[in-house]
C-alpha positions in Angstrom: 79.4 137.2 108.6 77.0 134.7 110.1 77.0 132.7 106.9 80.7 132.2 107.2 80.7 130.7 110.7 79.7 127.1 109.8 82.4 127.0 107.0 85.0 128.5 109.3 84.3 125.9 111.9 84.4 123.0 109.5 87.6 124.4 108.0 89.2 124.6 111.4 88.3 120.9 112.1 90.0 119.9 108.8 93.1 121.9 109.6 93.2 120.5 113.1 93.0 117.0 111.8 95.8 117.7 109.4 98.0 119.1 112.2 97.2 116.0 114.4 98.2 113.5 111.7 101.4 115.3 110.6 102.6 115.8 114.2 101.9 112.2 115.2 103.5 110.4 112.2 105.4 112.9 110.0 107.9 110.2 108.8 105.1 108.3 107.0 104.5 109.2 103.3 100.9 108.2 103.7 100.4 110.3 106.8 102.0 113.3 105.1 99.7 112.9 102.1 96.6 112.6 104.3 97.6 115.6 106.3 98.2 117.7 103.2 94.8 116.6 101.8 93.0 117.6 105.0 94.8 120.9 105.1 93.8 121.6 101.4 90.2 120.6 102.2 90.2 123.1 105.1 91.7 125.9 103.0 89.2 125.1 100.2 86.2 125.2 102.6 87.4 128.5 104.0 87.9 130.2 100.7 84.8 128.9 98.8 82.2 128.5 101.5 79.8 131.1 102.7 81.1 133.9 100.4 78.9 133.3 97.4 77.8 137.0 97.2 81.5 138.1 97.2 82.5 135.6 94.5 79.5 136.5 92.4 80.6 140.1 92.5 84.2 139.1 91.6 83.8 136.1 89.2 87.4 136.1 88.0 88.7 135.7 91.5 86.1 133.0 92.1 87.6 131.0 89.2 91.0 131.0 90.8 89.5 129.8 94.1 88.8 126.4 92.4 92.6 125.7 92.6 92.5 124.6 96.3 89.5 122.4 95.5 91.4 120.7 92.7 94.5 120.4 95.0 92.4 118.6 97.7 91.1 116.1 95.1 94.7 115.5 93.9 95.8 115.1 97.5 93.3 112.3 98.4 94.1 110.5 95.2 97.8 110.8 96.0 97.1 109.4 99.4 95.4 106.4 97.8 98.4 105.9 95.5 100.8 105.9 98.4 98.6 103.5 100.4 98.5 101.1 97.4 102.3 101.1 97.3 102.5 99.8 100.9 100.3 96.8 100.3 101.8 93.7 98.6 100.2 92.9 95.3 101.6 89.4 94.7 101.1 88.4 91.1 98.6 91.2 90.4 99.5 93.9 88.0 98.9 97.2 89.8 100.0 99.6 87.1 96.5 100.0 85.7 95.2 101.2 89.1 98.1 103.6 89.5 97.6 105.1 86.0 93.9 105.5 86.7 94.6 107.5 89.8 97.0 109.8 87.8 94.2 110.3 85.3 91.9 111.2 88.2 94.4 113.8 89.3 94.7 115.2 85.7 90.9 115.5 85.7 91.0 117.5 88.9 93.4 119.9 87.2 91.0 120.3 84.3 88.3 121.4 86.8 90.5 124.3 87.8 91.3 125.1 84.2 87.6 125.2 83.3 86.9 127.3 86.4 89.5 129.9 85.5 88.4 130.0 81.8 84.7 130.3 82.6 84.3 131.7 86.1 80.8 133.1 85.6 79.6 129.8 84.2 80.9 128.0 87.3 79.1 130.4 89.6 75.8 130.3 87.7 75.5 126.7 86.7 77.6 124.7 89.2 78.2 126.2 92.6 75.3 125.4 95.0 73.5 123.8 92.0 71.5 121.6 94.3 69.2 124.5 95.0 68.1 124.7 91.4 65.6 122.2 89.9 67.0 122.4 86.4 70.7 122.2 87.3 71.2 118.7 85.8 70.0 119.9 82.4 72.6 122.7 82.1 75.6 122.0 80.0 77.6 124.3 82.3 76.9 122.1 85.3 78.4 119.0 83.6 81.4 120.9 82.4 82.5 121.2 86.0 80.8 118.2 87.5 82.2 115.8 84.9 85.9 116.2 86.0 85.0 115.9 89.7 82.9 112.8 89.2 85.6 111.2 87.1 88.2 111.9 89.8 85.9 110.5 92.4 85.2 107.4 90.3 88.9 106.7 89.8 89.3 106.9 93.6 86.5 104.5 94.3 87.6 102.0 91.7 91.1 102.2 93.0 89.9 101.4 96.5 87.9 98.4 95.2 91.1 97.1 93.4 93.1 97.7 96.5 90.6 95.7 98.6 91.0 92.8 96.1 94.5 92.4 97.6 93.0 91.5 100.9 94.8 94.1 103.0 95.0 93.6 106.7 92.2 95.0 109.0 93.8 98.3 109.9 94.4 99.3 106.3 91.0 98.1 105.3 89.3 100.2 108.0 90.9 103.5 107.0 90.5 102.9 103.2 86.8 102.0 103.6 86.4 105.2 105.7 87.8 107.3 102.9 85.5 105.6 100.4 82.5 106.4 102.5 83.5 110.0 103.0 84.4 110.8 99.4 80.8 111.1 98.2 80.1 113.5 101.0 83.1 115.7 100.1 82.1 115.6 96.4 78.5 116.6 97.1 79.6 119.7 99.0 80.6 121.2 95.7 76.9 121.6 94.7 75.0 121.5 98.0 73.4 124.7 99.2 75.3 126.9 101.7 73.5 125.5 104.8 73.8 121.8 103.8 77.4 121.8 102.5 79.1 122.3 105.9 77.0 119.4 107.4 78.1 117.1 104.6 81.7 118.1 105.0 81.7 117.7 108.7 80.2 114.2 108.5 82.8 113.3 105.9 85.6 114.6 108.2 84.3 112.6 111.1 84.1 109.4 109.2 87.6 109.9 107.9 88.8 110.7 111.5 87.1 107.6 112.9 88.8 105.4 110.2 92.2 107.0 110.6 92.0 106.7 114.4 91.0 103.1 114.3 93.8 102.4 111.9 96.4 103.9 114.3 94.9 102.1 117.3 95.1 98.7 115.6 98.6 99.4 114.2 99.7 100.4 117.7 98.3 97.2 119.2 100.0 95.1 116.6 103.3 97.0 116.9 103.3 96.6 120.7 102.9 92.8 120.4 105.4 92.3 117.5 108.0 94.6 119.1 108.6 91.9 121.7 110.1 89.7 119.0 111.0 91.8 116.0 113.0 95.0 115.5 110.9 98.0 114.6 113.4 98.7 111.8 111.6 96.6 109.2 108.2 98.2 110.0 109.8 101.7 109.9 111.4 100.9 106.6 108.0 100.0 105.0 106.3 103.0 106.7 108.8 105.6 105.7 109.8 104.3 102.2 106.7 102.5 101.1 106.4 98.9 100.0 108.0 99.3 96.6 111.3 100.7 97.9 111.3 98.4 101.0 111.0 95.3 98.8 114.1 96.3 96.8 117.0 93.9 97.4 120.1 95.2 99.1 123.6 93.7 99.2 124.9 94.3 102.8 127.6 93.0 105.1 125.9 92.0 108.3 126.4 89.7 111.2 124.1 86.7 111.8 123.5 85.1 115.2 121.9 81.7 115.5 120.9 80.0 118.7 119.1 76.8 119.6 118.5 74.6 122.6 120.6 71.5 123.4 118.7 68.4 124.4 115.4 69.8 123.2 114.3 66.9 121.0 114.6 64.4 123.8 112.9 66.8 126.2 110.0 67.4 123.8 109.4 63.7 123.4 109.4 63.1 127.2 107.1 66.0 128.2 103.5 67.0 127.4 103.2 69.4 124.4 101.7 72.0 126.6 104.9 72.1 128.7 107.0 72.2 125.6 105.0 75.2 124.3 105.6 77.0 127.7 109.3 76.4 127.4 109.5 77.8 123.9 107.3 80.8 124.8 109.6 81.6 127.7 112.7 81.1 125.5 111.3 83.2 122.6 110.3 85.9 125.0 113.7 86.1 126.7 115.7 86.2 123.4 113.2 88.7 121.9 113.8 91.1 124.7 117.6 90.9 124.1 117.4 91.4 120.4 115.1 94.4 120.8 117.6 96.0 123.3 120.4 95.7 120.8 118.4 96.7 117.7 118.7 93.4 115.9 116.0 91.7 113.8 114.7 88.2 114.4 114.5 86.7 111.0 113.0 83.3 111.9 111.8 81.0 114.6 112.2 77.3 113.7 111.3 75.1 116.7 114.0 75.8 119.2 116.2 77.6 116.7 116.3 81.4 116.3 118.0 83.3 113.5 118.9 86.9 114.2 120.2 89.5 111.7 122.4 92.4 112.8 122.9 95.3 110.4 119.7 94.8 108.3 117.5 96.2 107.1 119.4 99.3 108.1 123.3 99.1 107.8 125.3 99.2 111.0 129.0 99.9 110.9 129.6 98.0 114.2 127.3 95.1 113.4 129.9 92.5 114.4 130.5 94.0 117.9 126.7 94.2 118.4 126.3 90.6 117.2 128.8 89.5 119.8 126.9 91.5 122.4 123.7 89.8 121.4 125.3 86.4 121.5 126.7 87.0 125.0 123.3 88.1 126.4 121.4 85.4 124.6 123.7 82.8 126.3 123.0 84.4 129.7 119.2 84.5 129.3 119.2 81.1 127.6 121.0 79.6 130.5 118.4 81.0 132.9 115.6 79.6 130.8 117.1 76.2 130.5 117.9 76.1 134.2 114.2 76.8 135.0 112.8 74.2 132.8 115.4 71.3 133.0 114.4 68.2 134.8 116.7 65.6 136.4 116.2 63.2 133.5 116.3 65.7 130.7 118.6 68.7 130.9 118.4 71.6 128.5 121.2 73.8 127.2 121.9 76.5 124.6 124.4 76.9 121.9 125.2 80.0 119.8 126.9 80.6 116.4 127.9 84.0 115.0 129.1 84.7 111.4 129.6 87.8 109.3 129.6 88.4 105.6 127.8 89.9 102.6 124.2 88.8 102.1 121.3 89.8 99.9 118.4 91.1 102.0 114.9 92.2 101.2 111.2 91.8 101.7 109.5 88.9 99.8 106.1 87.5 100.0 102.7 87.0 98.3 99.5 88.9 98.4 98.7 88.2 102.0 102.1 87.7 103.8 105.5 89.3 103.8 108.8 88.1 105.1 112.1 89.8 105.6 114.8 87.5 104.4 118.6 87.3 104.1 120.4 85.0 101.7 124.2 84.4 101.7 127.0 82.2 103.1 127.1 84.0 106.4 123.5 82.8 107.2 124.4 79.2 106.6 127.8 79.4 108.4 126.2 80.9 111.6 123.8 77.9 111.6 126.6 75.4 111.1 128.6 77.0 113.9 125.6 76.9 116.2 125.2 73.2 115.5 128.8 72.5 116.5 128.6 74.5 119.8 128.1 72.6 123.0 126.0 73.9 125.9 126.7 77.6 126.7 129.3 77.8 124.0 129.5 80.6 121.4 131.4 79.8 118.2 132.4 82.7 116.0 133.9 82.9 112.5 137.1 84.7 111.6 135.3 87.6 109.7 133.3 88.5 112.8 136.5 88.5 114.9 138.3 90.7 112.3 135.5 93.2 112.2 134.9 93.3 116.0 138.6 93.5 116.8 137.9 91.7 120.0 141.1 90.5 121.6 139.2 88.6 124.2 138.0 85.9 121.8 139.6 82.5 122.2 141.2 81.1 119.0 140.2 77.6 118.1 141.4 75.1 115.6 139.9 75.7 112.1 136.6 73.9 111.6 135.6 71.8 108.6 132.1 73.0 107.7 129.8 71.3 105.3 129.6 73.4 102.0 133.0 75.0 102.5 136.1 73.8 100.6 138.5 75.1 103.2 138.4 74.9 107.0 136.8 77.9 108.6 138.7 80.1 111.0 137.1 79.6 114.4 136.9 81.6 117.7 134.9 81.3 120.9 133.5 83.8 123.3 134.5 82.5 126.8 131.9 82.5 129.6 132.1 85.5 132.0 
């Protein structure tokens, strides 16, 4: 019984880590795979550690106990595969690395097949082989060590290929932690009963440190970015993976564009430090409004801000929400411009809103991603914003039709560059 205590404790640590990760982030495919891997490691340790005498007396049963060991190896390789799919590859062809991980998983299956077919050989030549001086010379040892080493090698090579993509620091930290812990987990297959729990526990702690650091860094980044960007884009990547998130979608959305009036003259007349303070205050105020309504800030361009409503996740009432954002942006924009205007140079804000079908998706290279939208509604919202005077909100006919807002003022159709026919025009009166 005393021999089982170290294995039971290490097993409970692994199961506790699995429960912590799945409860904290169950929507993430990578977190689910990591939690499953840790749970399988815990089950494998419990079933295979400290019961060598029992397994020796029942070799057939011992062969079947190799299945959770294989499942744990498959789990960690699956986790690596899912992590790879969340990191942009740019022009790199990632299929070779993915296929290699699948081969590693197949090799882990072979380990269980060999264990079930030759359980006595596994017990005699492989398990706890580190205690035998001639273990490396036994063919039975390499029958079982070969598949495990190959699986581990595919994982390590995959990690090296992944690091070539120059992932950001949080991802790099947890991937390197797994790379360091993998040899410790693999060595536990052959270490003696007293040494195996120590190696496993050290490996678990390294993995825990890497995963914890990852979540801390991601949380800090998310807290900062949430001031300006909707969490929908981040959630889309986290839940669906980079491959699905980067697929293009054709959606009808509303686009809100705002910019400052008199900003060019103001920027020329004031120190650059003051101009930066104005923009920071302006971005901050608009970012809070967009976050409250669940929109997504697509772009900052000087004093112009482009906001998407209804992407990346569709919203049936995107037009009404877009009008709500426009109204609040005008209010906070008026406050910001009032604070920073001078007697010689007054600032103002204009807003344009348009709705229509656009193509949306994530694009980017190996080191940077951007969520983009392409379509006439984006251009039209920008043109309407250009035409709006201070504290005016100009709205196209499609937005008025979708929002069914009877309070909008009808304006004369507007001739817009790039449109063959005049555009139906409405305005949102000041409260």
